[in-house]
N, C-alpha and C positions, 0 to 999 in steps of 0.2 A: 426390573422395576425402576432401578436408578436411571436407565436410559430413557424410559418413558417420562419420568419426572423432569429430566434435563431438557428433553424436547419440548415439553409443555412450558417450562420456564423460559427457554429461548424464544419460543413463539410469542408468549405473552410480552416479553421484553421488546421484541421488534414491533409488535402491534402498538404497544404503548408509546414507543419512541416515534413511530410514524405519526401518531396523533399529536404528540408533543411537538414534533418538528413543524407540523402545519402551523400551530399557534406561535411557536418560538420564532419561526422565520417570517411570520405574517408582516411584520413591520419592515423587514429587510430581506426579502426573498432572494436567494442565490447570492448572498453576500459571502465572500470567502471566510469571514470570521466565524460563520456558522459551522464550517467544515471541522475546525479544530474541536469545537464544543462536542459535536456528535461523535467524532473519532474517539475522544476520551471515554464516552459512554459505551461504545462498542468494545473498546479494549477491556473494560471492566468485566464484560461477559465471559472472558477467558476462564475466570474462576468457576463459572457454572459447569464447564466441561472438564474441570480438574487439571487445567494447564497452569504451570508456573512460568510466567513470561518474564525474562530478565532483560531489561532495557539498558543498553549502553549508548546513551545519547549525550553528547557533550552539552554543557550548559550554554556554550557559545552558539549552539545551533539556533537558538531563539533570535539571534542577531544576523543570521545568514541573509535574510531578505530575499532578493531575486536569485533563485538557483533552480536547477533541475535536479530533483531527487530521483534516483534510480532504485528500484526495489525488485527483488526476485518474486515471481508470481507462482505460487504452488497450487492452491486449492481454496475452497471456501473458508478455511481456517484463517486465511490472511486477514479477514475483516475483524478477527479477534486478536491478532498479533501485530501486524504492520501498523494498524491504526494507532497504537500507543506511541509510535514514533513521529506521528504527524505534528508539525510545528505550527504555531499561530501564523496566520497570513498565507497559508498554503492550501492548495486544492489538489485533487487527483484528476487524472485524465482517464476516462473509461469509455467503453463502447456504448453506443446509443441504446442498445437493447436492455441495458441495466435498469432503465426506468420502467420496464415492463414487469420486473420482479415484484410480486405483491408485497406491499408495505415498505420493503427496503427501497424500492424504486422511488417512492415519494421522498424518502429521506435523502437519497443520493442526489436527486434533482434539486430539491429546495435548499440544500446546504451549499449550493454553488459549485459543485464539481463540474468538470468540463466533459461534454459528450461529443464523441466523434462517430461519424458514419463510416465504418471501415469498408463497407460495400461500395462506397462512392469516393473514388480517389480525389476528384475535384473538390468535393465538399470537405474531405479530410484535410487537404492542403490548405483550403481557405480557413478552416478552423484553427489549424496550426499557426498560420500567419497572424490570425486574430489573437491567439494566445501569446505569441511573441510580443505583440503590441501591448497587451495587458501586463506582461512580465516587466516591460520597460516602464510603463506609466504608473503601475500600482505596486511595484516592488513585490510581485507575486512569486511565491514558490510553487512549483508544479511537480506533483508525484506522478511518475510514469513507470509502467512495467515494461521494460524494453524487450522482453521475450515475446510480447504480443499475445501470449496465450498461457494457460496454466501448464506447469511442467508435470504435475501428477506423478512425482517420483522419478522423473527422468533427469534429475540434476538441474544444472543451470543451462537452459537452452540457448542457442545462438540469438544474438540481439538483432532487432530491426533498427533501421537508421533514423527513424523519425525523431527520437529524443535528442540525437546528436546534431541533427540539422537545426533543431530549435535552439539548442545550447549555443551553437556557433553563431547563429543568426541574431540571437538576443544578446550574445557576448556575456553569458552568465556561467558561473562554475557549476560543475556536476558533483552531487553528493551521493556516493553509493551507500545504500543501506541493505544489509544482508540479513536474512532470517534463516536460522538453521532448519534443517529438514523436518517437515511435519507430515510427510506422506505416511498414511496408515498409522499415525501415532495415537490418534484418539479412539478409544473404545468407550462408548457412552456408559457401559455397565461397569467400568473400572473407576474406582474412587479417585485415583491420581493418575495423570497421564504424562508425568515427567516434565522436563524443562524445555523451553524454547528460548533461544537467545536472539535478540534483535540488536544488531550493532550498526550504528551510523559511523561511517568512516570519514576521514578528513576530505574536504573538498578537493576536486581535481581542477587545476587552473587551465581553463580552455584557451587562455591567451597564448599558450605555447603551441597551439594548433591553428591551422588555417583551413579554409573550406576544402582544400585538396587533401587534407590530412584526416578527413572524417572517418575513413575506414580504420586508420591507426588509432584514433581516439576511441572508436567503438571497441576495437580489439584490446586496447589497454584497459578500458573499463571492465570488459568481460574477464580479463585475466585477474585483475584485482579482486573482483567479486567472487570468482570461482575459487580462488585461493582462500579467501575468507570463509566461504561456504564450507569448504573441506575442513578448515581449522575449527569452525564452530561445531560441526558435526562430531568431531573427535572429542570435543570438550563437553558437550551437552550430556546431561544426566537423563537417560532413557527410563521409561516406566518399567516397573517390575511386573513381568508377565503373570506371575501367580497372584498379584494383588487385585483379584477380581471381586466384584460384588455379586453374590448369588442372586439369581432371579427370585 
């Protein structure tokens, strides 16, 4: 019964937010300021599924300005956890097909997130070049999932180079953000589903790297993030398996 109630509540919340986003964004559609507003709303829904999300985000992060945020991409739970770390003036970069998701797609598009066509390399490169220009001109922060796909319990997957090309080309620092493992953590019929830790790490100075060092930059970021991922997983409080809600 609890699972049914939660599914209904989440569905209602997303539908209401899609309607709200249409009117909220009407005067300034696809403005980056919209992303932060709706990210905070999505983060609040973590309580509905019984997650206790612990954010370790430094106050100074609000002043980072133009940076590339890297975050590990696990599953659909990311939209309830990672969203709470989003900073004002930043947007996410996601695949074009996200706009096709009922209700959520409307929110994702109108709030100003960046869409890329992964099936078309030429368009994808053009989009990235345009994003680099926006980063420079508007002091935009961009959230990227460098694994390029959901890990679904496979740990931290190898990174793709796109985010690192952009960081070096725009000459902006990289801010790793790591979310503890959420694979199979949520059982909708369980009252509490334990803790999730979201930790934003200190910026990585890309001025120490040149375009020939892109692979080293990528490997350094991966090592930093996987070490933090392992640390957070040892620290996090897991749900008690016998704390189930009877049907």
